[in-house]
C-alpha positions as CSV (number, residue, x, y, z in Angstrom):
1,X,0.1,0.2,0.0
2,X,1.4,3.6,-1.1
3,X,0.0,6.8,-0.7
4,X,1.3,10.3,-2.6
5,X,0.5,13.0,-0.4
6,X,0.2,16.7,-1.5
7,X,-0.2,19.9,0.6
8,X,1.9,22.3,2.4
9,X,0.4,23.7,5.5
10,X,1.8,22.9,8.7
11,X,-1.5,21.2,9.5
12,X,-1.1,19.5,6.1
13,X,2.5,18.4,6.7
14,X,1.5,16.8,10.3
15,X,-1.2,14.8,8.8
16,X,0.3,13.7,5.8
17,X,3.3,12.5,8.1
18,X,0.9,10.6,10.4
19,X,-0.5,8.5,7.0
20,X,2.7,8.0,5.5
21,X,4.1,6.7,8.7
22,X,1.2,4.2,9.1
23,X,0.3,3.3,5.6
24,X,3.5,4.4,3.6
25,X,4.5,6.5,0.8
26,X,5.8,9.9,0.4
27,X,5.0,13.7,-0.3
28,X,5.2,15.2,-3.6
29,X,5.1,18.7,-4.9
30,X,2.7,20.3,-7.5
31,X,5.4,20.1,-9.9
32,X,6.0,16.2,-9.6
33,X,2.1,15.8,-9.7
34,X,1.9,17.5,-12.8
35,X,4.8,15.8,-14.5
36,X,4.2,12.3,-13.0
37,X,8.0,12.2,-11.9
38,X,7.2,10.3,-9.0
39,X,7.8,6.5,-8.8
40,X,5.1,4.1,-7.7
41,X,6.5,0.1,-7.5
42,X,5.6,-1.8,-10.3
43,X,2.3,-4.0,-9.5
44,X,1.4,-1.6,-6.7
45,X,-2.4,-1.5,-7.2
46,X,-3.3,-0.2,-3.5
47,X,-2.0,3.2,-4.4
48,X,-3.6,6.6,-4.3
49,X,-3.1,10.3,-4.4
50,X,-4.0,12.2,-1.5
51,X,-4.9,15.8,-1.2
52,X,-4.2,17.1,2.1
53,X,-6.1,20.2,1.4
54,X,-9.7,21.8,2.3
55,X,-12.0,19.9,0.0
56,X,-12.8,22.8,-2.2
57,X,-8.9,23.3,-2.6
58,X,-8.7,19.6,-3.3
59,X,-11.2,19.5,-6.2
60,X,-9.1,22.3,-7.6
61,X,-5.9,20.9,-7.2
62,X,-7.1,17.6,-8.6
63,X,-8.1,19.6,-11.9
64,X,-5.0,21.5,-12.3
65,X,-2.3,19.0,-11.2
66,X,-3.5,15.6,-12.2
67,X,-2.2,15.1,-15.6
68,X,-2.6,11.9,-18.4
69,X,0.6,10.5,-16.5
70,X,-1.1,10.3,-12.9
71,X,-4.8,10.1,-14.5
72,X,-5.4,6.3,-13.8
73,X,-4.6,6.9,-10.0
74,X,-7.2,7.2,-7.2
75,X,-7.9,10.7,-5.9
76,X,-8.6,10.9,-1.8
77,X,-9.3,14.3,-0.3
78,X,-8.3,14.5,3.5
79,X,-8.6,17.6,5.4
80,X,-5.7,19.0,7.2
81,X,-6.9,18.5,10.7
82,X,-7.4,14.9,9.5
83,X,-11.4,15.3,10.2
84,X,-12.8,13.9,7.1
85,X,-11.6,11.9,4.2
86,X,-13.4,11.7,0.8
87,X,-12.5,9.7,-2.4
88,X,-12.8,12.4,-5.2
89,X,-12.1,10.0,-8.1
90,X,-11.8,6.3,-8.0
91,X,-9.2,5.6,-10.8
92,X,-9.0,3.3,-13.4
93,X,-8.5,-0.5,-13.4
94,X,-6.7,-2.1,-11.7
95,X,-6.6,0.5,-9.1
96,X,-10.7,0.4,-8.3
97,X,-10.5,-2.2,-5.5
98,X,-7.1,-0.8,-4.3
99,X,-8.8,2.7,-3.8
100,X,-11.2,1.1,-1.2
101,X,-8.3,-0.5,0.7
102,X,-6.2,2.9,0.9
103,X,-9.4,4.6,1.8
104,X,-10.3,2.3,4.7
105,X,-6.3,2.6,5.9
106,X,-6.6,6.1,6.0
107,X,-10.0,6.2,7.8
108,X,-8.4,4.0,10.4
109,X,-4.8,6.1,10.8
110,X,-7.2,8.9,11.1
111,X,-9.3,7.8,13.9
112,X,-12.8,7.9,15.3
113,X,-12.7,11.8,14.7
114,X,-12.5,11.2,11.2
115,X,-15.7,12.1,9.2
116,X,-16.1,9.5,6.4
117,X,-19.7,9.4,5.2
118,X,-18.6,10.4,1.7
119,X,-17.2,6.8,1.2
120,X,-20.6,5.6,0.1
121,X,-21.1,4.9,-3.8
122,X,-24.6,4.2,-4.0
123,X,-27.1,6.1,-5.8
124,X,-24.5,7.5,-8.5
125,X,-27.2,7.1,-11.5
126,X,-30.0,4.7,-12.5
127,X,-29.8,0.9,-13.4
128,X,-31.0,-0.7,-16.2
129,X,-34.7,-1.1,-15.7
130,X,-36.2,1.6,-17.4
131,X,-33.5,1.0,-20.4
132,X,-34.7,-2.3,-20.9
133,X,-38.5,-1.2,-20.6
134,X,-38.2,1.7,-23.2
135,X,-36.5,-0.7,-25.8
136,X,-38.6,-3.8,-25.0
137,X,-35.5,-5.6,-24.6
138,X,-35.3,-9.3,-23.8
139,X,-33.0,-10.5,-20.9
140,X,-31.4,-13.5,-20.9
141,X,-31.9,-14.1,-17.4
142,X,-33.8,-12.3,-14.5
143,X,-31.3,-13.5,-11.8
144,X,-28.6,-12.0,-13.6
145,X,-30.3,-8.9,-14.5
146,X,-31.1,-8.2,-10.7
147,X,-27.8,-9.1,-9.6
148,X,-26.1,-6.2,-12.2
149,X,-29.0,-3.9,-11.4
150,X,-28.1,-4.3,-7.4
151,X,-24.1,-3.7,-8.2
152,X,-25.3,-0.5,-10.2
153,X,-27.3,0.6,-7.7
154,X,-24.7,0.0,-4.9
155,X,-22.3,2.2,-7.2
156,X,-20.2,-0.7,-8.3
157,X,-18.5,-0.1,-11.9
158,X,-19.9,-2.5,-14.6
159,X,-18.7,-3.3,-17.9
160,X,-21.3,-2.8,-20.9
161,X,-20.1,-3.9,-24.3
162,X,-22.3,-3.3,-27.5
163,X,-22.1,-3.3,-31.4
164,X,-25.1,-0.5,-31.4
165,X,-25.2,3.1,-31.4
166,X,-25.4,3.9,-27.4
167,X,-24.7,7.6,-25.9
168,X,-24.7,8.2,-22.1
169,X,-27.7,10.2,-20.7
170,X,-25.3,12.4,-18.6
171,X,-21.5,12.4,-20.1
172,X,-20.3,13.1,-16.8
173,X,-22.0,11.2,-14.2
174,X,-22.8,7.9,-16.1
175,X,-19.2,7.0,-17.0
176,X,-18.4,6.7,-12.9
177,X,-20.8,3.4,-13.0
178,X,-20.8,2.3,-16.6
179,X,-17.7,1.6,-18.5
180,X,-18.8,1.5,-22.0
181,X,-17.0,-1.0,-24.8
182,X,-18.3,0.1,-28.5
183,X,-17.7,-1.9,-31.4
184,X,-18.3,-0.9,-34.9
185,X,-20.6,-3.2,-37.0
186,X,-17.6,-4.2,-38.8
187,X,-15.8,-5.6,-36.1
188,X,-18.8,-7.6,-34.9
189,X,-16.4,-10.8,-35.0
190,X,-14.4,-8.7,-32.3
191,X,-17.5,-8.1,-30.1
192,X,-18.4,-12.0,-30.4
193,X,-14.8,-13.0,-29.0
194,X,-15.1,-10.6,-26.2
195,X,-18.5,-12.2,-25.0
196,X,-16.9,-15.7,-25.5
197,X,-14.2,-14.1,-23.3
198,X,-16.7,-13.2,-20.5
199,X,-18.7,-16.5,-20.9
200,X,-15.5,-18.4,-20.3
201,X,-14.6,-16.2,-17.2
202,X,-11.7,-14.7,-18.8
203,X,-13.0,-11.3,-18.1
204,X,-15.5,-10.0,-15.1
205,X,-19.3,-10.6,-15.7
206,X,-20.4,-7.7,-18.1
207,X,-23.6,-6.4,-19.8
208,X,-24.0,-7.1,-23.7
209,X,-26.3,-4.9,-25.3
210,X,-26.7,-6.1,-29.0
211,X,-28.8,-7.3,-31.6
212,X,-26.2,-9.9,-32.6
213,X,-26.9,-13.7,-32.0
214,X,-24.9,-15.1,-29.0
215,X,-26.2,-18.6,-28.8
216,X,-28.9,-20.0,-27.0
217,X,-26.6,-21.6,-24.0
218,X,-27.4,-20.7,-20.6
219,X,-25.5,-17.8,-19.2
220,X,-25.9,-17.3,-15.6
221,X,-22.8,-14.9,-15.1
222,X,-23.3,-12.4,-18.1
223,X,-26.3,-10.2,-18.9
224,X,-27.6,-9.9,-22.3
225,X,-29.9,-7.3,-23.4
226,X,-31.5,-7.6,-26.8
227,X,-33.5,-4.5,-28.0
228,X,-36.5,-4.7,-30.5
229,X,-35.0,-2.5,-33.0
230,X,-34.8,-4.3,-36.2
231,X,-37.5,-4.0,-39.0
232,X,-37.9,-7.0,-41.1
233,X,-39.5,-6.3,-44.9
234,X,-41.3,-9.1,-46.7
235,X,-41.5,-9.3,-50.5
236,X,-44.1,-12.3,-51.4
237,X,-43.2,-13.7,-54.9
238,X,-45.5,-16.7,-54.6
239,X,-47.8,-18.2,-52.7
240,X,-45.9,-20.3,-50.1
241,X,-46.6,-22.6,-46.8
242,X,-46.6,-20.2,-43.6
243,X,-45.9,-22.9,-41.3
244,X,-42.6,-23.7,-42.9
245,X,-41.7,-20.0,-43.9
246,X,-41.9,-18.2,-40.3
247,X,-39.2,-20.8,-38.9
248,X,-37.1,-20.5,-41.8
249,X,-37.0,-16.7,-41.5
250,X,-35.8,-17.4,-37.8
251,X,-33.0,-19.9,-38.8
252,X,-32.0,-17.1,-41.6
253,X,-31.7,-14.6,-39.2
254,X,-29.3,-16.6,-37.0
255,X,-27.3,-17.5,-40.0
256,X,-26.9,-13.9,-40.6
257,X,-25.9,-13.6,-37.0
258,X,-28.8,-11.3,-36.0
259,X,-31.0,-12.5,-33.0
260,X,-34.5,-12.8,-33.9
261,X,-35.7,-11.5,-30.6
262,X,-34.5,-8.1,-32.0
263,X,-37.3,-7.8,-34.7
264,X,-39.6,-5.3,-33.7
265,X,-41.7,-4.7,-37.1
266,X,-42.7,-7.2,-40.0
267,X,-43.4,-4.8,-42.7
268,X,-45.4,-5.9,-45.9
269,X,-47.3,-4.6,-48.4
270,X,-50.8,-3.4,-47.6
271,X,-52.5,-6.0,-49.8
272,X,-50.5,-8.8,-47.7
273,X,-51.2,-7.4,-44.2
274,X,-53.7,-9.6,-43.2
275,X,-52.2,-12.9,-44.8
276,X,-51.4,-15.9,-42.8
277,X,-47.9,-15.9,-44.1
278,X,-47.4,-12.1,-42.6
279,X,-48.9,-12.9,-39.5
280,X,-47.6,-16.4,-39.0
281,X,-43.9,-14.7,-39.3
282,X,-44.8,-11.8,-36.9
283,X,-46.1,-14.2,-34.2
284,X,-42.8,-16.3,-34.5
285,X,-40.8,-13.4,-34.2
286,X,-42.9,-11.6,-31.4
287,X,-43.2,-8.5,-33.7
288,X,-46.1,-6.1,-34.7
289,X,-47.1,-6.1,-38.3
290,X,-47.0,-2.7,-40.2
291,X,-48.0,-2.2,-43.6
292,X,-47.9,0.4,-46.5
293,X,-49.1,1.1,-49.8
294,X,-47.6,0.3,-53.3
295,X,-46.8,4.0,-53.9
296,X,-45.1,4.7,-50.9
297,X,-42.8,1.5,-51.2
298,X,-42.0,2.6,-55.0
299,X,-41.0,6.2,-53.8
300,X,-38.8,4.7,-51.2
301,X,-35.0,5.3,-52.1
302,X,-32.9,2.1,-51.1
303,X,-29.2,3.0,-50.4
304,X,-27.5,1.2,-53.3
305,X,-28.0,-0.6,-56.7
306,X,-28.5,-4.0,-56.7
307,X,-25.2,-5.1,-58.2
308,X,-26.4,-8.8,-58.1
309,X,-29.6,-8.1,-59.9
310,X,-29.3,-4.9,-61.8
311,X,-32.2,-5.2,-64.3
312,X,-34.4,-5.3,-61.1
313,X,-35.9,-1.6,-60.9
314,X,-37.3,-2.1,-57.6
315,X,-36.9,-3.5,-54.2
316,X,-40.0,-4.0,-52.0
317,X,-38.2,-6.1,-49.5
318,X,-35.5,-3.3,-48.6
319,X,-37.9,-0.5,-49.2
320,X,-40.5,-2.0,-46.6
321,X,-37.4,-2.6,-44.1
322,X,-36.3,1.0,-44.4
323,X,-40.0,2.1,-44.1
324,X,-40.7,0.2,-41.0
325,X,-37.3,1.3,-39.3
326,X,-37.8,5.0,-40.7
327,X,-35.2,5.2,-42.9
328,X,-32.4,3.2,-40.8
329,X,-29.2,1.1,-41.7
330,X,-29.6,-1.7,-44.1
331,X,-28.4,-5.0,-42.3
332,X,-29.6,-7.6,-44.7
333,X,-30.5,-6.9,-48.4
334,X,-32.9,-9.5,-50.2
335,X,-32.1,-12.7,-48.4
336,X,-34.1,-15.8,-49.6
337,X,-35.2,-18.3,-46.7
338,X,-38.3,-20.2,-48.2
339,X,-39.2,-20.4,-52.3
340,X,-41.3,-17.4,-53.1
341,X,-40.3,-15.3,-50.1
342,X,-37.5,-12.5,-49.9
343,X,-36.8,-10.2,-47.0
344,X,-34.5,-7.4,-46.0
345,X,-33.6,-6.0,-42.5
346,X,-32.7,-2.5,-41.3
347,X,-31.8,-1.4,-37.9
348,X,-33.3,1.7,-36.6
349,X,-31.5,4.8,-36.4
350,X,-32.7,5.6,-32.8
351,X,-30.0,5.8,-30.5
352,X,-29.9,3.6,-27.1
353,X,-29.5,6.2,-24.0
354,X,-27.7,4.5,-21.2
355,X,-29.3,4.5,-18.6
356,X,-32.4,5.3,-19.8
């Protein structure tokens, strides 16, 4: 355990000396803080910068002296009289747990007159309940869901991995609890590898917010949240068996690494909205049916020409997927899962706000 103390008044020097004698460490100057020229032993994770200053001055000193070279270390404020101790910043991994150890040692050293109510981390931000409700997310395990929410409510930091567009509701407060790792769509394989690493216990249990299919195996450690933000456009070319098509669509989505639970809308031409085929597919996917007239379908601009079928002038399946997603991003274009049936999939442009 090691502390780097900063302060200069006689009282601060006296209190700092007591902490250094009890815990271990040294005093540093503002210049050393700004340049990061002090040395912390390799592998030492129970380490923190201790600002032995009045609270307002400690916050100002942290803002002005802690640079990129020392930004990973926790910062703890201690009053010059030793009457209170407060964690100002927990620091990056692997210092997070060590921060608690150092803080406990400081409180113990300062004794019963030290006010330490600041140590509580609970209630920093909201949990995942409203987010799941807002986007109709499926939850892989209710027990894991409650366990993650409990961690969040207690102030424990949680890793969130996603390959979807997600933004923080509050860019200052929310990152204190949620450590967000975003993968672009073209790095989906890396995202899946990260999930496998979490499932195998190579990284700590995490939250995965995704429309990507991650398998059906039980996972009682990680939380998988699947938002219903996909729109599936259907182009019915010939009469076909509804009983065969519905499961065939599900299988085709999985083959494209998309989770069928993410489909919110099944979009069809107005003339086909009541067909057994459309209703059967919507029921299979737990989705609602939306329909559009032929004029609107024809006027919808799809994002690119069909190089695989240049003679075809219209693409109803993709146009319907885009209409259902309100001009979203095309993920699948004109896939054939059953004879006489073509489908496309588009993702809504709606950004997911964490936490809702």
